[in-house]
C-alpha positions in Angstrom: 0.0 0.0 0.0 1.4 3.5 -0.9 1.1 6.8 0.9 -1.0 5.7 3.8 1.7 5.8 6.4 1.4 8.1 9.5 -2.4 7.9 9.7 -3.9 10.1 12.4 -6.7 8.2 14.2 -10.1 9.7 13.9 -13.0 9.6 16.2 -14.7 6.3 15.3 -14.1 2.5 14.8 -15.7 0.8 11.9 -16.1 -2.4 13.8 -18.4 -0.6 16.3 -20.6 0.7 13.5 -20.9 -2.8 12.1 -21.6 -4.6 15.5 -24.4 -2.2 16.8 -27.6 -2.0 14.8 -29.2 1.3 15.0 -33.0 2.0 15.3 -35.2 5.0 14.8 -38.3 5.4 16.9 -41.3 7.6 16.3 -40.5 8.1 12.6 -44.1 9.6 12.2 -42.5 12.8 13.6 -39.9 12.8 10.8 -42.7 12.1 8.2 -44.6 15.1 9.6 -41.6 17.4 9.5 -40.8 16.6 5.9 -44.3 17.0 4.8 -44.5 20.4 6.3 -41.1 21.3 4.9 -42.4 20.8 1.3 -45.9 22.2 2.0 -44.5 25.5 3.6 -41.5 26.2 1.4 -40.7 26.4 -2.3 -39.1 22.9 -2.3 -41.0 20.9 -5.1 -40.2 17.5 -3.6 -37.5 15.4 -1.8 -36.5 11.9 -1.0 -35.1 11.2 2.5 -33.3 8.1 3.6 -31.4 6.8 6.7 -29.4 3.6 6.9 -27.2 1.8 9.3 -24.4 -0.5 8.1 -26.8 -3.2 7.1 -30.4 -1.9 6.8 -32.6 0.9 5.7 -34.0 2.6 8.9 -36.1 5.2 7.2 -37.2 6.2 3.6 -39.7 8.7 2.5 -40.7 10.6 -0.7 -42.6 13.9 -0.5 -43.9 16.3 -3.1 -43.6 16.1 -6.8 -40.8 15.1 -9.2 -42.3 16.5 -12.4 -44.7 19.5 -12.0 -45.6 19.8 -15.6 -46.9 16.2 -15.6 -48.2 16.3 -12.1 -46.1 13.3 -11.1 -45.6 12.5 -7.4 -42.1 12.1 -6.0 -41.4 8.3 -5.4 -38.6 6.7 -3.4 -37.1 5.3 -6.5 -36.9 8.7 -8.2 -33.6 9.3 -10.1 -31.8 12.5 -9.3 -28.8 14.4 -10.7 -26.5 14.1 -7.8 -23.8 16.4 -9.3 -20.8 16.7 -6.8 -22.0 13.8 -4.8 -20.0 12.2 -7.6 -16.8 13.3 -6.0 -16.6 11.1 -2.9 -17.4 8.0 -5.1 -14.6 9.1 -7.5 -12.1 9.6 -4.7 -12.9 6.1 -3.4 -12.1 4.7 -6.8 -8.9 6.7 -6.9 -8.1 5.3 -3.5 -8.4 1.8 -5.0 -5.8 2.7 -7.5 -3.5 3.9 -4.6 -3.9 0.6 -2.8 -3.1 -1.2 -6.1 0.2 0.8 -6.3 -0.8 2.5 -9.5 -1.0 6.1 -8.1 0.5 7.9 -5.1 -1.4 10.5 -3.0 1.7 12.6 -2.8 2.7 12.2 -6.5 2.7 15.7 -8.1 0.0 16.3 -10.6 2.6 17.8 -12.9 4.3 14.4 -13.1 1.2 13.2 -15.0 0.1 16.4 -16.6 3.1 18.7 -17.3 0.9 21.7 -17.9 0.3 21.9 -14.1 3.9 22.6 -13.4 5.2 26.0 -12.3 1.8 27.4 -11.4 1.5 30.9 -10.3 -0.4 32.3 -7.2 -2.5 35.4 -7.0 -0.9 38.0 -4.7 -3.2 41.0 -5.3 -6.6 41.4 -7.0 -8.3 44.6 -8.2 -12.0 43.7 -8.5 -13.0 47.1 -10.1 -10.4 46.9 -12.9 -10.2 43.1 -13.0 -6.4 43.2 -12.6 -4.2 41.0 -10.6 -0.6 40.2 -9.8 1.0 36.8 -9.3 4.1 35.1 -8.1 5.4 31.5 -8.6 3.9 28.9 -6.3 6.3 27.7 -3.6 5.3 24.1 -3.8 3.8 21.7 -6.5 0.3 20.5 -6.2 -0.1 16.8 -5.4 -2.9 14.3 -6.0 -3.7 14.6 -2.3 -4.1 18.4 -2.7 -6.4 18.1 -5.7 -8.8 15.7 -4.1 -8.9 17.4 -0.7 -9.6 20.8 -2.4 -6.3 22.2 -1.1 -4.5 22.7 -4.4 -5.3 26.4 -4.7 -7.7 25.8 -7.6 -11.3 27.0 -7.3 -14.6 26.9 -9.3 -15.6 30.3 -10.6 -19.0 30.0 -8.8 -17.2 29.7 -5.4 -14.6 32.5 -5.8 -14.9 36.1 -6.7 -11.3 36.2 -7.9 -11.5 33.0 -10.1 -14.9 34.1 -11.4 -13.3 37.3 -12.6 -10.2 35.8 -13.9 -12.1 33.0 -15.6 -13.6 35.5 -17.9 -10.2 36.3 -19.2 -9.0 32.7 -19.4 -12.1 30.7 -20.4 -11.4 27.0 -20.4 -7.7 27.6 -19.9 -7.1 25.9 -16.6 -3.4 25.7 -17.0 -3.2 29.5 -17.3 -5.5 30.4 -14.4 -3.5 31.2 -11.3 -4.0 29.5 -7.9 -5.6 31.3 -5.0 -2.8 30.2 -2.6 0.2 27.8 -2.4 -0.9 24.2 -2.5 -1.6 22.9 0.9 -2.0 26.5 2.4 -5.8 26.9 2.1 -9.0 25.3 1.1 -11.3 26.2 -1.9 -13.8 24.1 -3.7 -12.6 23.1 -7.1 -12.8 20.5 -9.9 -9.4 19.0 -9.0 -11.0 15.6 -8.6 -11.9 15.7 -12.3 -8.3 16.3 -13.1 -7.3 13.2 -11.1 -10.0 11.3 -12.7 -8.3 12.0 -16.1 -5.1 10.7 -14.7 -6.9 7.6 -13.6 -8.2 7.1 -17.2 -4.6 7.3 -18.5 -3.4 4.8 -15.9 -6.2 2.3 -16.5 -6.5 2.9 -20.3 -10.3 3.2 -20.1 -13.0 5.8 -19.3 -13.7 6.8 -15.8 -17.3 5.7 -16.2 -15.9 2.2 -16.8 -13.6 2.4 -13.9 -16.5 3.4 -11.5 -18.7 0.8 -12.9 -16.2 -2.1 -12.5 -14.6 -1.0 -9.2 -17.7 0.4 -7.3 -21.1 0.2 -9.0 -21.2 -3.4 -10.0 -19.7 -4.9 -6.8 -22.0 -2.7 -4.6 -25.1 -3.4 -6.6 -25.5 0.3 -7.6 -27.4 -0.6 -10.7 -29.1 2.8 -11.0 -26.1 5.0 -10.7 -24.6 6.1 -14.0 -23.7 9.2 -16.3 -26.4 8.1 -18.8 -30.0 7.4 -17.8 -31.5 4.6 -20.0 -34.5 5.8 -22.1 -36.6 3.1 -20.3 -36.0 4.9 -17.0 -36.6 8.6 -18.0 -40.0 8.6 -16.4 -38.4 8.3 -13.0 -36.0 11.3 -13.4 -36.9 14.3 -11.3 -37.0 17.6 -13.3 -34.9 20.5 -12.1 -36.2 23.9 -11.0 -34.4 27.3 -10.9 -35.4 30.1 -8.6 -36.2 33.2 -10.7 -37.8 36.4 -9.2 -38.8 34.5 -6.1 -40.4 31.6 -7.8 -39.2 28.2 -9.1 -39.3 27.6 -12.8 -39.2 24.1 -13.9 -36.9 22.9 -16.7 -38.3 19.9 -18.5 -36.2 16.8 -18.9 -34.4 16.5 -22.2 -35.0 13.5 -24.5 -31.4 12.4 -23.9 -30.5 12.4 -20.2 -26.8 12.2 -19.8 -23.8 14.1 -18.4 -20.1 14.3 -19.5 -18.1 11.5 -17.7 -16.0 13.3 -15.0 -14.7 12.7 -11.5 -16.2 15.9 -10.1 -19.8 15.5 -11.0 -22.4 14.2 -13.5 -23.8 11.0 -11.9 -27.5 10.2 -11.7 -28.6 8.0 -8.8 -31.5 7.2 -6.4 -31.4 7.5 -2.7 -31.3 3.8 -2.2 -28.4 3.3 -4.7 -26.3 5.9 -3.0 -27.1 4.3 0.4 -25.3 1.3 -0.8 -22.2 3.4 -1.1 -22.8 4.9 2.4 -23.1 1.4 3.9 -19.8 0.4 2.1 -18.1 3.2 4.0 -19.8 2.3 7.3 -18.6 -1.3 6.8 -15.0 -0.3 6.4 -14.7 -1.0 2.7 -16.6 -4.3 2.7 -19.4 -4.8 0.1 -22.7 -6.5 1.1 -21.5 -9.9 -0.2 -18.5 -9.7 2.2 -15.9 -8.7 -0.4 -13.3 -6.4 0.9 -13.0 -3.9 -2.0 -10.9 -1.3 -0.1 -9.0 -1.8 3.1 -10.3 -0.4 6.3 -7.1 1.7 6.6 -7.8 3.2 3.2 -11.4 4.1 4.2 -10.0 5.8 7.3 -7.8 7.9 5.1 -10.7 8.9 2.9 -12.3 10.3 6.1 -9.2 11.7 7.8 -8.8 15.5 7.7 -6.0 16.3 5.2 -5.8 20.0 5.9 -3.6 20.1 9.0 -4.4 23.4 10.7 -6.3 24.8 7.8 -10.1 24.8 8.1 -12.8 24.6 5.6 -13.9 28.2 4.9 -17.1 29.8 3.7 -16.9 30.2 -0.2 -17.8 33.3 -2.1 -21.1 33.7 -4.0 -20.3 35.6 -7.3 -23.2 33.7 -8.9 -25.9 33.7 -6.3 -28.4 32.4 -8.9 -26.3 29.2 -9.0 -24.9 28.9 -5.5 -25.2 30.7 -2.2 -22.2 30.8 0.2 -21.4 27.3 1.5 -20.6 24.9 3.3 -22.1 24.4 6.8 -19.2 23.8 9.1 -17.1 26.5 7.7 -14.5 27.6 10.2 -14.8 24.3 12.1 -14.5 21.4 9.8 -11.7 19.7 8.0 -11.7 18.0 4.7 -10.6 14.4 3.8 -10.3 12.9 0.3 -13.6 13.9 -1.2 -15.5 14.2 2.1 -16.0 17.1 4.4 -14.9 16.0 7.9 -16.9 17.2 10.9 -14.6 18.8 13.6 -15.0 19.2 17.3 -18.1 21.2 18.1 -20.7 22.0 20.7 -23.8 19.9 21.5 -25.9 21.9 19.1 -24.4 20.1 16.1 -25.9 16.6 15.9 -23.3 14.8 13.7 -20.4 13.2 15.6 -16.9 14.5 15.1 -15.3 12.6 12.3 -18.5 12.4 10.3 -18.1 12.4 6.5 -20.3 14.4 4.1 -20.9 16.4 1.0 -23.5 17.6 -1.4 -24.5 18.3 -5.1 -25.3 21.6 -6.6 -29.1 20.7 -7.1 -29.4 20.5 -3.2 -28.6 16.9 -2.8 -26.9 16.0 0.5 -25.5 13.1 2.3 -23.6 12.4 5.5 -21.9 9.3 7.2 -21.6 9.2 11.0 -19.4 6.1 11.7 -19.4 6.9 15.5 -23.2 6.4 15.5 -23.3 3.8 12.8 -25.7 5.6 10.5 -25.7 7.6 7.3 -28.3 9.8 5.6 -29.4 11.1 2.3 -31.6 14.0 1.4 -32.2 14.6 -2.3 -33.9 17.6 -3.9 -33.6 19.0 -7.4 -33.4 22.8 -7.6 -31.2 25.9 -7.7 -29.6 27.7 -6.2 -27.3 25.4 -4.2 -27.5 26.1 -0.4 -30.8 27.8 -0.7 -32.0 28.7 2.8 -35.1 26.4 2.6 -32.9 23.4 1.5 -30.5 23.9 4.3 -33.1 24.4 6.9 -34.8 21.2 5.9 -31.5 19.3 5.9 -30.7 20.5 9.4 -34.3 19.8 10.6 -34.3 16.3 9.2 -30.9 15.5 10.8 -32.0 16.9 14.1 -35.1 14.7 14.2 -33.2 11.6 13.1 -30.7 12.0 15.9 -33.3 12.8 18.5 -35.0 9.4 17.7 -31.9 7.3 17.3 -31.4 4.4 19.7 
């Protein structure tokens, strides 16, 4: 095994999650909360699910999945899970690390020379859209890229990169970094870059890598970049907030996304729950096959940032995304997963919990210390809309209050 030495223990043992089955009592109160959340907000519909390492503890669909057709949301609805792709992708990348085909501390420039000798922004004039740069003091590594600490950023999450990107559209090798690799945290598409490296190493598309290494062995039969025509009727439509009201976008005749490590998957709550259970079981599939070592799973959920904390991102495109994430100023970040830090009793997730989200307001969390994970899937913009976040927090709170 490469690049897993010196692991720092985190606040859970997978064995305890596997040996203690969780139970939820009085789930009617959770039903009532979710019903009211959809009835009293702009949220068109949602699917909520809670699992332990072996079983589904709670599942419910509320609202509509296609307003134009007046179709009700169902538990088997297919969602665009967007950046919930990232943790799945980093898990596949970790499998390549265990195979000795890739190293977490390899420089990305050793695979993609265009990433060598990157420059870092030192000053930025927003009014004139001018900036100055200097050479980076360190080279970005695979670890930096998949923990969002490389200095790269999405334009929708950074005022600076949003402005600079208008000058360098599509030219990622020319866009400067926000900071020296390892010195900060900013949400980026770095996992897509590493996904491209994985394709070169394996000599096949990243969709095939995910299917063979994760989807097939975990039984995730409804997770893919392309939705078969026969299943189009189960796909939720997306909505966009415009002038205070949600406007529905009909589903296209061809429902597919570009293959990428940073987004694009379609999935159901139940299918994604199989991935959550795989993590809760320390890399063991439901058939008992050890697909990833427990040590490697721990590394996925270990904070990679050192003294750096996840920070609140900018919102230069508020119609697409509000400032995010929850836990900014407190949490760390692992390999594709946000990692819950030490906190007060008001935060219900245990320290060391793993989570992330997708831009259409899809969310998941994994709490190995309590042996549970949850999924809450919606399908509208902007990301981190107040109603979506309040509903997520209310759902989580009620789950933990009723957890035995």
